[in-house]
C-alpha positions as CSV (number, residue, x, y, z in Angstrom):
1,X,-0.2,1.1,-1.4
2,X,1.0,0.3,2.1
3,X,-1.1,2.8,4.1
4,X,-1.7,1.5,7.6
5,X,1.0,-1.2,7.4
6,X,3.8,-1.4,9.9
7,X,7.2,-2.5,8.7
8,X,10.3,-3.1,10.8
9,X,13.4,-2.4,8.7
10,X,16.5,-4.1,10.0
11,X,19.8,-2.6,8.8
12,X,23.1,-4.5,9.3
13,X,26.7,-3.6,8.8
14,X,27.4,-3.9,5.1
15,X,28.3,-1.3,2.6
16,X,25.0,-1.8,0.9
17,X,23.2,-0.2,3.8
18,X,23.4,3.2,2.0
19,X,20.6,1.7,-0.2
20,X,18.6,1.1,2.9
21,X,18.2,4.8,3.3
22,X,16.4,4.9,-0.1
23,X,14.3,1.8,0.9
24,X,13.2,3.5,4.1
25,X,12.1,6.5,2.2
26,X,10.2,4.4,-0.4
27,X,8.4,2.4,2.3
28,X,7.4,5.7,4.0
29,X,6.3,7.2,0.8
30,X,4.1,4.1,0.1
31,X,2.3,4.9,3.4
32,X,3.9,2.4,5.8
33,X,5.0,3.2,9.3
34,X,8.7,2.2,9.4
35,X,10.6,1.3,12.5
36,X,14.3,1.0,11.8
37,X,16.5,-1.3,13.8
38,X,20.3,-0.9,13.3
39,X,23.1,-3.1,14.4
40,X,26.2,-1.5,15.9
41,X,28.1,-2.3,12.7
42,X,25.5,-0.6,10.6
43,X,26.0,2.7,12.5
44,X,29.6,2.7,11.3
45,X,28.2,3.2,7.8
46,X,25.1,5.3,8.3
47,X,24.2,7.4,11.3
48,X,20.8,6.6,13.0
49,X,19.7,10.2,12.6
50,X,19.6,9.7,8.8
51,X,16.9,7.0,9.2
52,X,15.1,9.1,11.8
53,X,14.9,12.0,9.4
54,X,13.6,9.7,6.5
55,X,11.0,7.9,8.5
56,X,10.0,10.4,11.2
57,X,10.4,7.7,13.8
58,X,13.1,7.0,16.4
59,X,15.8,4.5,15.5
60,X,16.6,1.6,17.9
61,X,20.1,0.3,18.1
62,X,20.4,-1.5,21.5
63,X,18.5,-3.8,23.8
64,X,19.8,-1.6,26.7
65,X,18.2,1.7,25.8
66,X,16.3,3.3,28.7
67,X,12.5,2.7,28.4
68,X,13.1,0.1,25.7
69,X,12.6,-3.1,27.8
70,X,10.9,-5.8,25.7
71,X,10.7,-3.5,22.7
72,X,12.1,-6.3,20.6
73,X,9.2,-8.5,21.5
74,X,6.6,-5.8,21.1
75,X,7.8,-4.6,17.7
76,X,8.3,-8.2,16.4
77,X,4.8,-9.1,17.2
78,X,3.1,-5.9,16.2
79,X,4.8,-5.5,12.8
80,X,3.0,-6.6,9.6
81,X,6.4,-7.4,8.1
82,X,10.0,-7.6,9.3
83,X,12.5,-6.7,6.5
84,X,16.2,-6.9,6.8
85,X,18.2,-5.1,4.1
86,X,21.1,-5.6,3.9
87,X,21.2,-9.1,5.5
88,X,24.9,-9.9,5.9
89,X,26.4,-13.3,6.1
90,X,26.9,-12.8,9.8
91,X,23.2,-11.8,10.4
92,X,22.0,-14.8,8.4
93,X,24.3,-17.2,10.3
94,X,23.3,-15.9,13.7
95,X,19.6,-16.0,12.8
96,X,19.8,-19.5,11.4
97,X,21.4,-20.8,14.6
98,X,18.9,-19.0,16.9
99,X,21.4,-16.6,18.4
100,X,19.8,-13.5,19.9
101,X,22.6,-11.3,21.1
102,X,21.4,-7.9,20.0
103,X,18.1,-6.0,19.3
104,X,17.7,-7.2,15.7
105,X,18.4,-10.9,16.2
106,X,16.2,-10.9,19.3
107,X,13.4,-9.3,17.4
108,X,13.7,-11.8,14.5
109,X,13.3,-14.7,16.9
110,X,10.3,-13.1,18.6
111,X,8.6,-12.0,15.3
112,X,5.2,-13.5,14.4
113,X,4.9,-11.6,11.0
114,X,6.4,-12.6,7.7
115,X,10.1,-12.1,7.4
116,X,11.9,-11.0,4.3
117,X,15.7,-10.9,4.0
118,X,17.7,-9.1,1.3
119,X,21.2,-10.8,1.4
120,X,24.2,-8.7,0.5
121,X,27.8,-9.8,0.7
122,X,30.9,-10.7,-1.3
123,X,30.1,-13.2,-4.0
124,X,32.5,-15.8,-2.5
125,X,30.8,-15.4,0.9
126,X,27.4,-15.9,-0.6
127,X,28.5,-19.0,-2.6
128,X,30.2,-20.5,0.5
129,X,28.6,-23.9,1.5
130,X,27.9,-22.7,5.1
131,X,26.0,-19.6,3.9
132,X,23.9,-21.7,1.5
133,X,23.1,-24.1,4.3
134,X,22.1,-21.3,6.5
135,X,19.8,-19.8,3.8
136,X,18.3,-23.2,3.2
137,X,17.6,-23.7,6.9
138,X,15.9,-20.3,7.1
139,X,13.9,-21.0,4.0
140,X,12.6,-24.2,5.6
141,X,11.4,-22.1,8.5
142,X,9.3,-19.9,6.1
143,X,11.7,-17.0,5.8
144,X,11.5,-15.2,2.4
145,X,14.4,-13.8,0.3
146,X,14.8,-11.2,-2.3
147,X,18.1,-11.4,-4.3
148,X,20.9,-11.1,-4.2
149,X,21.5,-9.7,-7.6
150,X,24.5,-9.9,-9.9
151,X,26.5,-6.8,-10.4
152,X,29.3,-4.6,-9.1
153,X,30.4,-5.1,-5.5
154,X,32.4,-2.8,-3.3
155,X,35.6,-4.6,-4.3
156,X,34.9,-4.5,-8.0
157,X,32.9,-6.1,-10.8
158,X,31.3,-9.5,-10.3
159,X,29.3,-11.9,-12.5
160,X,27.9,-13.9,-9.5
161,X,25.2,-13.2,-7.0
162,X,26.1,-11.1,-3.9
163,X,25.0,-7.5,-4.6
164,X,21.9,-6.4,-2.7
165,X,18.8,-6.0,-4.8
166,X,17.8,-2.4,-5.6
167,X,15.4,-0.7,-3.2
168,X,12.6,-0.7,-5.8
169,X,12.9,-4.4,-6.2
170,X,12.9,-5.0,-2.5
171,X,9.9,-2.7,-2.1
172,X,8.0,-4.7,-4.7
173,X,8.6,-8.0,-2.8
174,X,7.6,-6.4,0.5
175,X,4.4,-5.1,-1.0
176,X,3.6,-8.5,-2.4
177,X,4.1,-10.2,1.0
178,X,2.0,-7.5,2.7
179,X,-0.9,-7.2,0.2
180,X,-1.0,-10.8,-1.0
181,X,-2.0,-12.1,2.5
182,X,-5.6,-10.9,2.2
183,X,-6.1,-10.6,-1.6
184,X,-8.5,-12.8,-3.5
185,X,-6.0,-12.7,-6.3
186,X,-3.4,-14.5,-4.2
187,X,-2.3,-17.6,-6.1
188,X,-4.5,-16.9,-9.1
189,X,-3.1,-17.2,-12.6
190,X,-3.5,-13.8,-14.3
191,X,-2.7,-13.0,-18.0
192,X,-2.3,-9.4,-18.9
193,X,-1.8,-8.1,-22.4
194,X,-0.2,-4.7,-23.1
195,X,1.2,-2.4,-25.7
196,X,0.7,-2.1,-29.4
197,X,1.2,-4.7,-32.1
198,X,3.1,-4.0,-35.4
199,X,2.2,-5.2,-38.8
200,X,4.9,-5.2,-41.4
201,X,4.6,-3.0,-44.5
202,X,8.1,-3.9,-45.6
203,X,11.3,-5.0,-43.7
204,X,11.6,-1.4,-42.4
205,X,8.1,0.1,-42.0
206,X,5.2,-1.0,-39.9
207,X,1.6,-0.2,-39.3
208,X,1.0,0.4,-35.5
209,X,-0.6,2.8,-33.0
210,X,0.4,5.1,-30.2
211,X,0.1,2.7,-27.3
212,X,3.0,2.9,-24.8
213,X,1.9,-0.2,-22.8
214,X,1.8,1.7,-19.5
215,X,-1.8,0.7,-18.6
216,X,-1.2,-3.0,-19.1
217,X,2.2,-3.0,-17.4
218,X,0.6,-1.2,-14.4
219,X,-2.1,-3.9,-14.2
220,X,0.5,-6.6,-14.3
221,X,2.5,-4.9,-11.6
222,X,-0.6,-4.4,-9.4
223,X,-1.8,-8.0,-9.8
224,X,1.6,-9.4,-8.9
225,X,1.7,-7.2,-5.8
226,X,-1.6,-8.8,-4.8
227,X,-0.1,-12.2,-4.8
228,X,-1.1,-13.4,-8.3
229,X,1.1,-15.4,-10.6
230,X,1.2,-13.1,-13.6
231,X,2.0,-13.5,-17.3
232,X,2.5,-10.3,-19.2
233,X,2.2,-10.6,-23.0
234,X,3.4,-7.4,-24.5
235,X,3.9,-5.9,-27.9
236,X,6.8,-3.5,-28.5
237,X,7.3,-1.2,-25.5
238,X,10.2,0.7,-24.0
239,X,9.0,0.0,-20.4
240,X,10.9,-2.3,-18.1
241,X,9.3,-5.6,-17.3
242,X,7.6,-5.4,-13.8
243,X,9.3,-7.3,-11.0
244,X,8.2,-10.9,-10.6
245,X,6.1,-11.3,-13.7
246,X,6.6,-13.8,-16.5
247,X,7.1,-12.1,-19.8
248,X,6.3,-12.9,-23.4
249,X,7.2,-10.4,-26.2
250,X,5.1,-10.4,-29.3
251,X,5.2,-8.4,-32.5
252,X,2.0,-8.9,-34.6
253,X,-1.6,-9.2,-33.7
254,X,-1.5,-12.9,-34.8
255,X,1.4,-13.4,-32.4
256,X,-0.7,-11.8,-29.6
257,X,-3.7,-14.0,-30.4
258,X,-1.6,-17.2,-30.4
259,X,0.2,-16.3,-27.1
260,X,-3.2,-15.7,-25.4
261,X,-4.7,-18.8,-26.8
262,X,-1.8,-20.9,-25.6
263,X,-2.3,-19.8,-22.0
264,X,-6.0,-18.9,-21.7
265,X,-7.4,-22.3,-20.5
266,X,-5.2,-22.1,-17.4
267,X,-6.0,-18.5,-16.4
268,X,-8.3,-17.3,-13.7
269,X,-8.2,-13.8,-15.1
270,X,-7.4,-12.2,-18.5
271,X,-7.0,-8.5,-18.7
272,X,-6.8,-7.4,-22.4
273,X,-5.1,-4.0,-22.0
274,X,-3.2,-4.4,-25.3
275,X,-4.0,-2.2,-28.3
276,X,-3.6,-4.5,-31.2
277,X,-3.4,-3.1,-34.7
278,X,-6.8,-3.5,-36.3
279,X,-5.4,-3.6,-39.8
280,X,-2.4,-4.9,-41.6
281,X,-1.1,-4.6,-45.2
282,X,-2.7,-7.2,-47.4
283,X,0.8,-7.8,-48.8
284,X,4.1,-7.1,-47.1
285,X,7.0,-6.2,-49.4
286,X,10.1,-8.3,-49.1
287,X,12.4,-5.3,-49.6
288,X,12.3,-1.7,-48.6
289,X,10.0,0.4,-50.9
290,X,12.1,3.3,-52.2
291,X,10.8,6.9,-51.8
292,X,11.5,7.6,-55.4
293,X,8.8,5.2,-56.7
294,X,6.1,7.9,-56.3
295,X,2.8,7.8,-54.4
296,X,2.4,4.6,-52.5
297,X,-1.0,2.9,-52.2
298,X,-1.5,0.3,-49.5
299,X,-4.4,-2.1,-49.3
300,X,-5.2,-3.0,-45.7
301,X,-7.1,-6.0,-44.3
302,X,-8.5,-6.6,-40.8
303,X,-6.3,-8.4,-38.3
304,X,-7.5,-11.1,-36.0
305,X,-9.9,-10.1,-33.2
306,X,-8.0,-11.3,-30.3
307,X,-10.6,-10.5,-27.7
308,X,-13.5,-12.1,-29.6
309,X,-11.4,-15.2,-29.9
310,X,-11.5,-15.7,-26.2
311,X,-15.3,-16.3,-26.2
312,X,-15.9,-19.9,-25.1
313,X,-12.2,-20.6,-24.6
314,X,-11.9,-19.6,-20.9
315,X,-11.9,-22.1,-18.1
316,X,-15.0,-22.3,-15.9
317,X,-15.2,-19.4,-13.5
318,X,-12.5,-17.3,-15.2
319,X,-13.0,-13.6,-15.6
320,X,-12.2,-11.7,-18.8
321,X,-11.7,-7.9,-18.8
322,X,-11.6,-6.0,-22.1
323,X,-10.6,-2.4,-22.9
324,X,-12.4,0.0,-25.2
325,X,-10.5,3.1,-26.3
326,X,-12.9,5.2,-28.4
327,X,-13.1,8.7,-29.8
328,X,-16.8,9.4,-29.4
329,X,-19.9,7.6,-28.1
330,X,-17.5,5.6,-26.0
331,X,-20.1,4.1,-23.5
332,X,-22.5,3.1,-26.2
333,X,-19.8,1.3,-28.3
334,X,-18.3,-0.3,-25.2
335,X,-21.7,-1.8,-24.0
336,X,-22.1,-3.4,-27.4
337,X,-18.6,-4.8,-27.3
338,X,-19.2,-6.1,-23.8
339,X,-22.1,-8.2,-25.0
340,X,-20.7,-9.2,-28.4
341,X,-17.4,-10.4,-27.0
342,X,-18.9,-12.1,-23.9
343,X,-16.9,-10.1,-21.4
344,X,-17.3,-9.9,-17.7
345,X,-16.1,-6.3,-17.6
346,X,-14.9,-3.6,-20.0
347,X,-12.7,-0.6,-19.2
348,X,-13.8,2.4,-21.3
349,X,-11.9,5.6,-22.0
350,X,-11.9,8.4,-24.7
351,X,-8.6,8.9,-26.5
352,X,-9.5,12.5,-27.1
353,X,-9.8,13.4,-23.4
354,X,-7.0,15.3,-21.9
355,X,-4.8,13.2,-19.6
356,X,-6.2,9.9,-20.8
357,X,-5.5,7.3,-23.5
358,X,-2.1,6.8,-25.1
359,X,1.3,8.2,-24.3
360,X,0.4,9.7,-21.0
361,X,0.9,8.5,-17.4
362,X,-2.7,9.1,-16.3
363,X,-6.0,7.8,-17.3
364,X,-9.7,8.4,-16.7
365,X,-11.9,5.3,-17.2
366,X,-15.4,4.0,-16.7
367,X,-16.0,0.4,-15.8
368,X,-18.9,-1.4,-17.3
369,X,-19.9,-4.8,-15.9
370,X,-21.8,-7.7,-17.4
371,X,-24.3,-7.2,-14.5
372,X,-25.2,-3.7,-15.8
373,X,-23.0,-1.8,-13.4
374,X,-21.3,1.4,-14.5
375,X,-18.6,3.1,-12.4
376,X,-16.9,6.3,-13.5
377,X,-13.3,6.6,-12.1
378,X,-11.5,9.9,-11.5
379,X,-8.4,11.0,-13.4
380,X,-5.5,9.1,-11.8
381,X,-2.2,7.6,-12.5
382,X,-2.3,4.4,-14.5
383,X,-1.1,2.4,-11.5
384,X,-4.0,3.8,-9.4
385,X,-6.4,3.0,-12.3
386,X,-5.0,-0.5,-12.3
387,X,-5.7,-0.9,-8.6
388,X,-9.3,0.3,-9.2
389,X,-9.8,-2.2,-12.0
390,X,-8.5,-5.1,-9.8
391,X,-10.6,-4.0,-6.9
392,X,-13.6,-4.5,-9.2
393,X,-12.3,-7.8,-10.3
394,X,-11.8,-9.0,-6.7
395,X,-15.5,-8.2,-6.0
396,X,-16.5,-10.5,-8.9
397,X,-14.2,-13.2,-7.6
398,X,-16.4,-13.5,-4.6
């Protein structure tokens, strides 16, 4: 996701810098070129050769290295992002006061790119008035922050902020800063639905389907990474909520319809990746039906058509993307649904195709547009498919 991007990773002298090794690896795996700058204190915790091995690039630790004159200026102005993790109380104080007495602080003052700090320190140090003033001062200058989180510190358990955010969380915020700068989704309000819905048969049993929610969660994650403000409305799913998104949990198809209706008129984009149950028991038992009662006959009735209910309810210029999971004649059925439900685009796949559909981490889809376009996508991870879908949406945003 970060191919061609250049990231400067500053590492300061806190115990959390062992996590910075993982972060450097994750940034590199995402395609970024990573230049690591270490303070002298950081080298007491992790040797520079570790970061060199993880990034494939030399590590800078001093303003006085031979051949490195003005490297702090060059790197600070060529980077797409300067990220400091961990950012200790000392680093934050020196930066806030404009002190440039080593390579990292000099680079920070010379940088013209966005700057993201991941604070990490003892909870009392973070809560200290002077630290909070320094953070506020940097925030006024446009510096961004991720964390700190609440959790165990080096000295023991804590229920207050101080712990450095996990590498995956920092990576998500770094990606948003980098990709959101030039995305047409930046600042847009996006609603994504995901997962199955469940209709009660009795207090124990439900009617549902095999959806895991992976596709919708991937779309929500990708939209947030592009700078959008994202609301994820999800049926039951075991997946973690993507970083940064608002989250609403629903149970039934009626719940899903109501949640979408409550937010639709403020949305610039609705992606209906959920797989709502199409039928529900006409009558739900108030107590568990015992096995010994013999054969059980259940009369089902159709649930609300959530996607059809969006017709005419969108705000002017909003885009609605539907999904069509079929088991035969997928394109024919999807084209009919595209017109009948007044969609701008529909994402089609066949549940019987290997590697696609429910309960797998990959998908193969075809995108059909209101304009008659048809684009077949290759088998890919659901995150990659989400990116392809949003690429098509951005074209339509103009």
